[in-house]
C-alpha positions in Angstrom: 214.4 144.8 -67.0 213.6 141.2 -67.8 216.0 139.7 -70.3 216.5 136.3 -71.8 219.4 134.6 -70.1 220.9 131.3 -71.2 223.7 129.2 -70.0 224.0 125.4 -70.2 223.2 124.0 -66.8 222.7 120.8 -64.8 221.3 120.0 -61.4 223.0 117.1 -59.6 220.4 115.4 -57.3 220.0 112.1 -55.5 217.3 109.9 -53.9 218.7 110.7 -50.5 221.7 112.2 -48.6 224.8 110.2 -48.7 224.4 109.0 -52.3 227.4 110.9 -53.6 226.0 114.3 -54.8 229.0 116.2 -53.6 231.5 113.7 -55.1 229.8 113.9 -58.5 229.1 117.6 -58.5 232.5 118.7 -57.4 234.2 116.2 -59.7 232.1 117.4 -62.7 233.0 121.1 -61.9 236.7 120.3 -61.7 236.7 118.1 -64.8 234.9 120.6 -66.9 237.1 123.4 -65.6 240.1 121.4 -66.6 238.7 121.4 -70.1 239.1 125.2 -70.1 235.4 125.9 -69.5 234.2 128.7 -67.1 232.1 126.7 -64.7 229.6 128.5 -62.3 229.3 126.4 -59.1 226.1 126.4 -57.0 224.6 124.6 -54.0 220.9 124.3 -53.3 220.0 125.1 -49.7 222.0 126.8 -46.9 225.0 124.6 -46.7 228.3 126.5 -46.5 230.9 123.8 -46.6 230.3 122.2 -50.0 230.6 125.6 -51.8 234.2 125.8 -50.5 235.0 122.6 -52.4 233.1 123.9 -55.4 235.2 127.1 -55.4 238.4 125.0 -55.2 237.2 123.0 -58.3 236.2 126.0 -60.4 238.2 129.0 -59.2 234.9 130.9 -58.8 233.0 131.7 -55.6 230.6 128.9 -54.6 227.1 130.3 -54.5 224.0 129.1 -52.6 220.5 129.0 -54.1 218.0 128.9 -51.2 214.3 129.3 -52.0 213.4 129.4 -48.3 215.8 132.1 -47.1 215.7 134.2 -50.3 212.3 133.3 -51.7 211.7 131.4 -54.9 211.5 134.6 -56.9 215.3 135.3 -56.3 216.6 131.8 -57.2 216.8 132.5 -61.0 218.1 136.1 -60.6 220.8 135.1 -58.1 221.8 132.2 -60.5 222.0 134.6 -63.5 224.1 137.0 -61.5 226.7 134.3 -60.7 226.6 132.4 -64.0 226.8 135.4 -66.4 229.5 134.8 -69.0 230.1 131.2 -68.0 230.1 128.2 -70.3 228.4 125.8 -67.9 226.6 125.9 -64.5 226.5 123.0 -62.1 224.1 123.0 -59.2 224.5 120.5 -56.4 221.2 119.6 -54.8 220.4 119.2 -51.1 219.2 116.0 -49.4 216.9 113.9 -51.6 215.5 115.4 -54.8 212.1 116.1 -53.4 213.1 116.9 -49.8 212.7 120.6 -48.7 211.6 122.7 -45.8 209.7 120.5 -43.3 206.0 120.8 -43.7 206.3 123.2 -46.7 205.8 120.8 -49.6 208.5 121.4 -52.3 209.8 124.7 -50.9 213.6 124.8 -50.8 213.9 121.3 -52.4 216.3 120.5 -55.2 213.3 119.8 -57.4 212.0 123.3 -56.9 215.3 124.8 -57.7 215.5 122.7 -60.9 212.1 123.9 -61.9 212.9 127.5 -61.2 216.0 127.2 -63.3 214.3 125.0 -66.0 217.4 122.8 -65.7 217.7 119.1 -66.5 218.4 116.8 -63.5 221.1 114.1 -63.2 220.2 111.6 -60.5 223.2 110.2 -58.6 222.2 106.7 -57.3 224.1 104.7 -54.7 223.9 101.4 -56.4 226.0 99.5 -53.9 223.1 97.3 -52.6 220.8 96.9 -55.6 220.7 95.7 -59.2 217.4 95.6 -61.2 215.6 97.5 -58.5 217.4 100.6 -59.6 215.0 100.9 -62.5 212.0 101.0 -60.2 213.7 103.6 -58.0 214.7 105.8 -60.9 211.2 105.4 -62.5 209.6 106.6 -59.3 211.8 109.7 -59.1 211.3 110.5 -62.8 207.5 110.2 -62.7 206.8 111.8 -59.3 206.7 115.4 -60.6 206.2 115.7 -64.4 207.7 119.2 -64.3 211.0 117.9 -63.1 213.0 116.7 -66.1 215.2 113.8 -65.2 217.8 113.6 -68.0 219.9 110.7 -66.9 221.6 108.8 -64.1 225.1 108.5 -62.7 225.6 105.2 -60.8 227.8 105.5 -57.8 229.6 102.9 -55.7 229.3 100.2 -58.4 231.0 97.0 -57.2 232.2 95.2 -60.4 231.9 94.9 -64.1 229.1 92.4 -63.7 227.2 94.7 -61.3 227.5 97.5 -63.9 226.1 95.3 -66.6 223.0 94.4 -64.5 222.4 98.1 -63.6 222.7 99.3 -67.2 220.4 96.6 -68.5 217.7 97.5 -65.9 218.0 101.2 -66.7 218.0 100.6 -70.5 214.7 98.7 -70.0 213.3 101.7 -68.2 214.5 104.1 -70.9 216.8 106.1 -68.7 220.3 107.1 -70.0 223.3 106.1 -67.9 225.6 109.1 -68.0 228.3 107.7 -65.7 229.4 104.8 -63.6 231.7 105.4 -60.6 233.4 102.6 -58.7 234.0 102.7 -55.0 237.0 105.1 -54.4 237.8 105.5 -50.7 241.0 107.4 -51.5 239.0 110.5 -52.5 236.8 110.5 -49.4 236.8 113.8 -47.5 236.9 113.8 -43.7 233.8 114.7 -41.7 233.0 115.7 -38.1 230.1 117.0 -36.0 228.6 119.3 -38.7 229.6 117.6 -41.9 232.7 117.8 -44.1 235.8 119.5 -42.8 236.0 122.9 -44.6 238.5 123.6 -47.3 240.2 126.3 -45.3 241.2 123.8 -42.7 242.8 121.3 -45.0 243.6 123.2 -48.2 246.5 121.0 -49.5 244.5 117.8 -48.9 241.4 119.3 -50.3 243.2 120.2 -53.5 244.4 116.7 -53.8 240.9 115.3 -53.1 239.3 117.6 -55.8 241.9 116.5 -58.3 241.2 112.9 -57.6 237.4 113.5 -57.9 238.0 115.2 -61.3 240.0 112.1 -62.4 237.3 109.7 -61.2 234.6 111.6 -63.0 236.7 111.9 -66.2 237.2 108.1 -66.2 233.6 107.2 -65.2 231.3 109.8 -66.8 230.4 110.7 -70.3 231.3 114.4 -70.2 230.2 115.1 -73.7 226.8 113.6 -73.1 226.5 115.6 -69.9 227.4 118.8 -71.7 224.9 118.0 -74.4 222.2 117.5 -71.8 223.2 120.8 -70.1 222.7 122.6 -73.4 219.1 121.5 -73.6 218.2 123.9 -70.8 216.0 126.6 -72.3 216.5 130.3 -71.8 215.5 131.9 -68.6 213.4 135.1 -68.7 214.7 137.0 -65.7 216.7 140.0 -64.6 220.1 139.1 -63.1 220.4 140.1 -59.4 222.8 142.9 -58.8 224.1 144.2 -55.4 223.9 147.7 -56.7 220.2 147.5 -57.8 219.0 145.0 -55.2 217.5 147.9 -53.3 216.5 151.4 -54.5 218.1 152.6 -51.2 221.6 151.9 -52.6 220.9 154.5 -55.3 219.2 157.0 -53.1 221.5 156.8 -50.1 225.2 156.3 -49.4 227.6 155.9 -46.5 227.7 159.7 -46.0 224.0 160.0 -45.5 222.1 159.8 -42.2 222.1 156.2 -41.2 218.9 154.3 -40.4 219.8 153.8 -36.8 219.8 157.6 -36.2 223.6 158.0 -35.9 225.2 161.2 -37.1 226.3 161.3 -40.8 229.9 160.6 -41.7 232.3 162.3 -44.1 231.0 161.2 -47.6 234.5 161.4 -49.0 235.6 158.4 -47.0 234.6 154.8 -47.3 234.0 152.9 -44.0 236.2 149.8 -43.5 234.3 146.7 -42.6 236.5 143.9 -41.3 235.2 140.4 -42.0 236.5 137.5 -40.0 238.0 134.6 -42.0 240.6 131.9 -41.7 240.1 128.3 -40.6 237.9 129.2 -37.6 235.5 131.4 -39.6 234.9 129.8 -43.0 231.3 130.8 -43.8 230.1 133.9 -45.5 227.7 134.1 -48.5 229.5 135.8 -51.4 226.6 138.2 -51.8 227.1 139.7 -48.3 230.5 141.1 -49.3 229.1 142.3 -52.6 226.2 144.1 -50.8 228.6 145.7 -48.3 230.8 147.0 -51.1 227.8 148.2 -53.1 226.6 150.1 -49.9 229.9 151.9 -49.9 232.2 149.9 -47.7 235.8 148.7 -48.2 235.8 145.0 -47.0 239.0 143.7 -45.5 239.4 140.1 -44.3 241.3 139.2 -41.1 242.1 135.9 -39.4 241.3 135.8 -35.6 243.7 132.8 -35.2 246.7 134.8 -36.4 246.1 138.6 -36.5 246.6 140.4 -33.3 244.8 143.6 -34.3 241.8 144.5 -36.3 242.5 145.9 -39.8 243.6 149.5 -39.9 240.7 151.9 -39.8 238.1 149.3 -39.0 234.7 151.0 -38.4 232.5 147.9 -38.7 233.0 144.2 -37.8 231.4 141.1 -39.3 232.1 137.7 -37.7 230.2 135.0 -39.5 229.9 131.3 -39.2 232.6 128.6 -38.8 234.0 126.3 -36.2 235.4 128.3 -33.2 234.7 125.3 -31.0 237.5 123.4 -32.9 239.9 126.3 -32.4 238.9 127.5 -28.9 242.4 127.2 -27.4 244.0 129.1 -30.3 241.4 131.8 -30.4 241.7 132.2 -26.6 245.4 132.4 -26.8 245.2 135.4 -29.2 244.5 137.8 -26.3 245.5 141.0 -28.1 242.8 140.5 -30.7 240.2 139.4 -28.2 240.9 142.7 -26.3 240.7 144.7 -29.5 237.3 143.2 -30.4 236.1 143.9 -26.8 237.3 147.5 -27.0 235.7 148.0 -30.4 232.4 146.7 -29.3 232.6 148.5 -25.9 233.0 151.8 -27.7 229.8 151.2 -29.6 231.3 149.9 -32.9 228.9 148.1 -35.2 229.3 144.3 -34.9 227.3 141.7 -36.8 228.0 138.2 -35.4 226.3 135.0 -36.7 226.6 131.6 -35.0 230.4 131.2 -34.7 230.7 135.0 -34.2 228.2 134.7 -31.4 230.4 132.1 -29.7 233.5 134.3 -30.2 231.9 137.3 -28.6 230.8 135.2 -25.5 232.7 135.3 -22.2 233.9 131.8 -22.7 233.7 128.8 -25.0 234.2 125.3 -23.5 235.8 127.0 -20.5 238.3 129.0 -22.7 238.1 132.8 -22.4 236.7 134.5 -25.5 236.1 138.2 -26.2 233.8 138.8 -23.2 231.6 141.2 -25.2 228.5 139.2 -24.1 227.6 138.2 -20.6 227.2 134.6 -21.7 229.1 131.3 -21.8 229.0 128.8 -24.7 229.8 125.1 -24.8 229.6 122.0 -27.0 226.4 120.1 -26.8 225.2 116.5 -27.6 222.2 118.0 -29.4 222.2 119.2 -33.0 220.1 122.3 -33.6 219.2 122.3 -37.3 216.5 123.8 -39.4 214.9 126.8 -41.1 213.5 129.6 -39.0 211.1 132.4 -39.6 212.2 135.4 -37.5 211.2 139.0 -36.6 213.6 141.5 -35.2 212.5 142.3 -31.7 215.1 145.1 -31.0 216.4 147.9 -33.1 220.0 147.1 -34.1 222.7 147.9 -36.6 221.3 145.2 -38.9 217.5 145.6 -38.6 214.8 147.8 -37.3 212.4 146.4 -34.8 209.7 144.4 -36.7 211.9 143.5 -39.7 211.0 140.0 -40.9 213.6 137.5 -42.2 214.0 133.9 -42.9 217.1 132.1 -41.7 218.7 128.8 -40.8 220.2 127.4 -37.6 223.0 124.7 -37.7 225.1 124.2 -34.6 226.0 121.7 -31.9 226.7 124.2 -29.2 224.6 126.1 -26.7 225.0 129.5 -25.2 223.7 130.4 -21.7 221.7 132.6 -21.5 220.2 132.1 -25.0 219.1 135.7 -25.2 220.1 139.0 -23.7 217.9 141.8 -22.2 217.4 143.0 -25.7 217.1 139.8 -27.9 218.0 139.9 -31.5 215.2 137.8 -33.0 211.8 136.4 -32.1 211.2 133.1 -33.9 207.7 132.6 -35.2 208.1 129.2 -36.9 208.5 126.3 -36.2 208.7 127.3 -32.6 208.2 130.6 -30.6 211.1 131.8 -28.7 213.5 134.8 -28.5 217.2 134.4 -29.3 220.4 136.4 -29.5 221.7 139.7 -28.2 221.5 143.3 -29.1 223.6 145.7 -27.0 225.2 149.0 -28.1 226.3 148.4 -31.7 226.4 144.6 -31.4 223.9 142.2 -33.1 224.8 138.6 -32.2 222.7 135.5 -32.9 222.8 131.9 -33.9 220.6 132.6 -37.0 222.3 132.5 -40.4 220.6 134.9 -42.8 221.0 135.7 -46.5 221.2 139.4 -47.0 220.1 139.3 -50.6 216.6 138.6 -49.3 216.7 141.9 -47.4 219.4 144.2 -48.8 218.6 147.0 -46.3 220.5 144.9 -43.7 223.8 145.6 -45.5 222.9 149.2 -46.1 222.0 149.8 -42.5 225.2 148.2 -41.2 227.4 150.2 -43.6 225.7 153.4 -42.6 226.4 152.6 -39.0 230.0 151.9 -39.8 230.3 155.1 -41.8 229.0 157.1 -38.8 231.9 156.0 -36.6 234.5 158.7 -35.9 
């Protein structure tokens, strides 16, 4: 049922990466939360690190809005699902305002997300090396697409009072409101490494301090009342909020006690399968909707930490190992031999395992020479080459996640390689931008570098839970 949904909202964008979007978006989320507002945090694109900082700032799960992986038609419903009952929603953009999937026009760009949400855009401009030219830059971004409503500018890395005066004069001449001015503040910088910012889970105390400092910086430098007023100009959205229970008719027609899609025997419908999900500092990435879909499909979801826990959670009948940084923690993961052996036994007995990227590395025989679980006859190592980009994929083997022929869109982001890159039964065949097979399907294991968003294909979660429910 289509309903009218309205929540004040802002999209925080920039001319390019490195302008300060994360600083401003996270600071705004924290500053408004400290005012007692319920703030819904969002990130355009597939990034899984920034949402961790957003969650820290707001106390709510950071949510991704990805028009490539989920399709443009799901952006507003997923937004409405997350923002229901909130006083404000803040969406951090990706790359430059108009940058999206390579060769696909506006697809997956911040501009497209802003249009789909009918949200005003605040442009964060790195003003460190310009003065009057800022007006020409902002004018170009404001006029490039008339459907994108640029509501104001936040100037970042401003050097002095005199510099601020010149910038304000130029933007006043261009008719563009200045909603904030932030000076250089290295004390709130967050550390980075080979794949971007260091995740919150690896530096929680420092991350809390950084978010508090960002909130203070934004309070001092931004006009929060003007920004809230701009957010309130966003019109109502006509859409049905996404729901994990109604995302697929299959959830209503079938349950964990029914015959699973992979042909396994039915389980006792009076019990709920236990799906163990890897967490902790080494496995920091999972879309919030994945857990919601697993629960809606009938599973009890339990988190465990492969760095500390020496056994899988009691009663585990399904295992999900998502993204993260096992390469950073290879010695510690290797040292936890009891858990490695438990994972190998579970997989060897045919237990359903869904492993993405970091999970793939953990299931390998070794990672940078350190023994891992040995589920896969493959070895992984760090690489000089960054693999990054959207992928169009088709399942080329029946698995606990997808039937042969299932089409999904996903994203690769890693600086490791695994040899061989595919098993005798590959997980995916990529159809764009390159043609190759990738990943491993063996017994109940599905392991791949490809990150996918299950909201785009809810049958993935249902199929996995049914396989877990069929375990003795």
